[in-house]
C-alpha positions in Angstrom: -21.2 10.9 -13.8 -17.3 11.2 -14.5 -14.9 8.5 -14.2 -11.7 9.9 -12.6 -9.7 7.0 -12.1 -9.5 2.8 -13.0 -7.5 0.3 -11.2 -8.4 -2.8 -13.4 -6.3 -5.1 -11.5 -8.1 -4.7 -8.0 -11.4 -3.9 -10.1 -12.3 -0.3 -8.7 -13.0 2.9 -10.3 -13.2 6.5 -8.6 -16.1 8.3 -10.1 -17.2 11.9 -9.9 -21.3 12.5 -9.3 -22.6 15.8 -9.7 -25.2 17.0 -6.8 -25.3 18.1 -3.2 -26.7 16.8 0.3 -25.9 13.4 -1.3 -25.8 10.1 1.5 -22.3 9.2 2.1 -20.9 6.1 3.7 -17.8 6.7 6.4 -14.8 5.0 5.7 -12.9 2.9 7.8 -9.2 1.7 8.1 -8.8 -1.6 6.6 -5.0 -2.0 8.0 -6.5 -2.1 11.3 -8.7 -4.9 10.3 -7.9 -8.4 12.1 -9.0 -12.3 11.3 -12.1 -13.0 13.5 -13.6 -9.5 13.2 -17.1 -9.1 12.7 -18.1 -7.6 9.5 -21.4 -7.0 7.7 -22.1 -6.8 3.8 -24.5 -4.6 2.1 -25.7 -6.1 -1.5 -28.0 -6.6 -4.2 -27.8 -10.1 -4.5 -28.9 -11.2 -8.3 -29.7 -7.8 -8.9 -33.1 -8.1 -7.3 -33.2 -8.4 -3.5 -31.6 -4.8 -2.8 -30.3 -3.7 0.2 -29.4 -7.1 1.6 -27.6 -6.9 5.1 -25.3 -10.0 6.1 -23.3 -10.9 8.9 -19.8 -13.0 9.2 -16.7 -12.8 10.3 -13.0 -12.0 8.4 -11.6 -15.8 8.2 -8.5 -14.3 7.0 -6.2 -11.7 5.3 -4.7 -13.1 2.1 -2.5 -12.0 -0.5 -2.2 -12.3 -4.4 -1.5 -10.4 -7.6 0.4 -8.1 -5.8 -1.9 -7.1 -3.3 -3.9 -8.2 -0.2 -7.7 -9.0 0.0 -10.0 -10.0 2.8 -11.7 -13.4 3.1 -15.2 -13.0 4.7 -17.6 -15.6 5.7 -20.7 -12.9 5.1 -22.7 -14.3 2.4 -22.4 -12.7 -0.7 -24.1 -13.5 -4.3 -23.8 -12.6 -7.9 -24.8 -9.2 -8.5 -23.1 -8.2 -5.1 -19.9 -6.9 -6.4 -19.0 -3.6 -5.4 -20.7 -3.8 -2.4 -19.8 -1.9 1.0 -18.3 -4.5 3.6 -18.6 -2.7 7.0 -17.0 -3.0 10.5 -19.1 -3.0 13.9 -18.8 0.8 13.6 -20.5 1.0 10.5 -17.4 1.8 8.6 -16.6 0.8 5.1 -13.3 -1.5 5.6 -13.7 -3.5 2.2 -15.6 -3.6 -1.2 -17.3 -6.9 -1.9 -15.3 -8.5 -5.1 -15.6 -11.9 -5.3 -17.4 -15.2 -4.4 -16.3 -19.1 -4.7 -19.3 -21.2 -5.5 -16.8 -24.6 -5.1 -16.7 -23.7 -1.3 -18.8 -22.9 1.9 -18.7 -19.2 2.7 -15.2 -18.6 0.6 -16.1 -14.4 0.0 -13.6 -11.8 -0.8 -13.4 -8.3 -0.3 -10.6 -5.6 -1.4 -9.7 -3.3 1.6 -11.1 0.2 1.3 -7.5 1.5 1.6 -6.6 1.0 -1.7 -9.7 3.0 -2.8 -8.7 5.3 -0.3 -5.1 5.8 -1.8 -6.9 6.8 -4.9 -9.0 9.4 -3.7 -5.8 10.7 -2.1 -3.8 10.7 -5.2 -6.7 12.8 -6.9 -7.8 15.3 -4.2 -4.1 16.1 -2.4 -3.2 19.7 -2.4 0.5 18.5 -2.3 2.5 18.4 -5.6 4.3 14.9 -6.6 7.5 16.9 -5.9 6.5 17.1 -1.8 5.7 12.9 -2.0 8.2 11.7 -3.9 11.5 14.5 -3.5 13.2 14.6 -0.4 12.9 17.9 2.0 16.4 20.1 1.9 18.2 19.1 5.2 18.0 21.4 8.2 20.9 21.7 11.0 18.6 21.0 14.1 17.6 17.3 14.3 15.2 15.7 16.6 15.3 12.2 18.4 14.5 10.5 15.7 16.6 11.7 12.9 19.2 11.9 15.2 19.7 7.9 16.2 17.9 8.4 19.1 15.4 6.1 20.8 12.3 4.8 19.3 9.3 7.1 19.2 6.9 4.0 20.3 8.4 1.2 22.6 5.2 -0.7 21.5 5.8 -1.9 17.7 1.8 -2.2 17.0 1.3 1.7 18.2 2.8 3.6 15.2 3.9 7.2 15.9 4.5 9.2 12.8 7.2 11.7 12.7 7.2 14.7 11.4 10.5 14.0 9.1 8.4 10.9 7.9 5.3 12.8 7.2 7.2 14.7 4.7 8.1 11.8 2.5 7.7 8.4 3.7 9.9 6.7 1.2 13.1 9.7 1.7 12.6 9.3 5.4 13.0 5.5 5.6 15.9 5.6 2.8 17.9 7.6 5.1 17.8 4.9 7.5 19.7 2.6 5.1 22.5 0.5 7.0 21.1 1.6 10.4 17.4 0.4 11.0 16.5 -3.2 12.3 13.3 -5.1 12.3 12.5 -3.7 15.6 13.1 0.1 14.7 11.3 -0.5 11.3 8.5 -1.8 13.5 8.3 1.1 15.6 7.6 3.6 12.9 5.8 1.4 10.4 4.0 -0.9 12.2 3.9 -5.0 12.1 4.8 -6.2 8.7 2.1 -7.7 7.0 4.4 -10.4 5.2 7.7 -11.4 4.1 9.9 -13.2 1.9 13.8 -14.3 1.7 16.3 -12.1 -0.6 18.3 -14.5 -2.5 21.5 -14.0 -4.6 22.8 -14.9 -8.1 23.4 -18.7 -6.6 19.9 -18.9 -4.8 21.3 -18.6 -1.2 19.2 -16.8 1.4 21.2 -13.2 2.1 18.2 -11.7 3.7 14.7 -11.1 4.9 12.4 -8.7 3.2 9.3 -7.8 4.9 6.3 -5.6 3.5 4.6 -3.1 5.2 1.9 -0.5 4.9 2.9 3.2 4.6 1.6 4.8 7.3 1.7 8.4 5.9 -0.5 6.6 2.9 1.6 8.7 0.7 2.6 5.2 -0.8 0.8 2.0 -1.3 3.5 0.2 0.6 6.9 0.0 1.5 9.0 -3.0 1.3 12.4 -3.3 3.4 15.4 -5.8 2.9 17.4 -6.9 6.2 20.8 -8.2 6.0 21.0 -12.1 7.3 24.4 -11.4 8.8 24.3 -8.0 9.9 20.5 -7.7 10.5 20.7 -4.2 9.5 18.3 -2.9 6.6 20.2 -3.1 3.2 17.4 -2.4 0.6 14.2 -0.1 0.2 11.4 -0.3 -2.2 8.5 2.0 -2.4 5.5 0.8 -4.3 3.3 4.1 -5.4 -0.6 4.4 -5.5 -0.2 5.7 -9.0 3.0 7.2 -10.6 4.4 7.3 -14.0 8.0 7.3 -16.0 7.4 10.4 -17.1 6.8 11.9 -13.9 9.9 10.6 -12.5 12.0 12.2 -15.5 10.3 15.4 -14.4 11.3 15.0 -10.7 14.3 13.2 -11.2 16.0 13.6 -14.7 16.7 11.2 -17.2 20.1 10.6 -16.6 19.8 6.6 -16.3 21.1 3.3 -17.7 18.1 0.8 -19.0 17.5 -2.4 -18.9 14.8 -3.9 -21.2 13.0 -7.2 -20.0 11.1 -10.0 -22.0 7.9 -9.3 -20.6 8.0 -5.3 -21.9 8.9 -3.8 -18.4 11.8 -1.4 -17.8 14.4 -1.1 -15.3 15.8 2.1 -14.9 18.9 2.8 -12.8 19.9 6.8 -12.2 23.6 7.3 -12.6 23.7 10.4 -10.4 21.4 9.0 -7.3 21.1 6.1 -5.5 17.4 5.4 -7.1 16.1 2.4 -9.1 12.8 2.8 -10.8 10.9 -0.7 -12.2 8.5 0.4 -14.9 5.8 -2.0 -16.7 5.4 -1.9 -20.7 2.5 1.3 -20.2 5.5 3.1 -18.3 3.8 2.9 -15.0 6.1 2.5 -12.0 5.9 -0.6 -10.3 8.2 0.3 -7.6 11.3 2.3 -7.1 14.4 1.6 -5.1 17.4 2.3 -3.0 20.3 0.2 -1.8 
């Protein structure tokens, strides 16, 4: 067995097992999961009762520590962490992580899309430059890049344009001062949460909406819309796994750096509209443009 990647915050690991003809489970799309949906847990309670199947529902979709998780009523017990959570189609949509003994049926699971992203980042044949670097401009433009009508009239039905598939971040960045929330929803889907944006005097100057990246190139995208104009004024991309060393390989090191008390650093490029926030271990937290 080989450990390929570990996400300590979400308590998930990607491992590689040698063998052939091994059984496997089909992964679903956790971004499609809705509150009230029937789910099933398969676990080994107390490490003794193997392959215990329980039924419940998704009681809520919560956010905390920078990511979202499912609150489920399907019973799980100690020893069940890491067990799959299935939808009614038999697809894995989550990984059991915790239960609160103080309440009744307060159980939690990490959405499977986070694990899917780890697999994609390890197996994708695309070089990092293809994901995080914009494609050269082409003379011909389609309706989506020329400011034409939205590709989808129903915000919940997302159609991923060919331009976005090349690089979701740089495609959305090209919509600065153009997009409204309606146009963003047409191509990114409905936001998963929102918060206020404040100025230095704590006045509300905008609304920040978070979206799942429909291309899965990024873990999440946040868009800041101006309170007055209702236009997109800033974009923040949250990568699955990206380092400051990789940033310098792609974009160089012509930056102005600010050190924060917690050990993180904020790098502002002098030759492009790009700002990168990294933690003390030089892992990229997000990068933004405005």
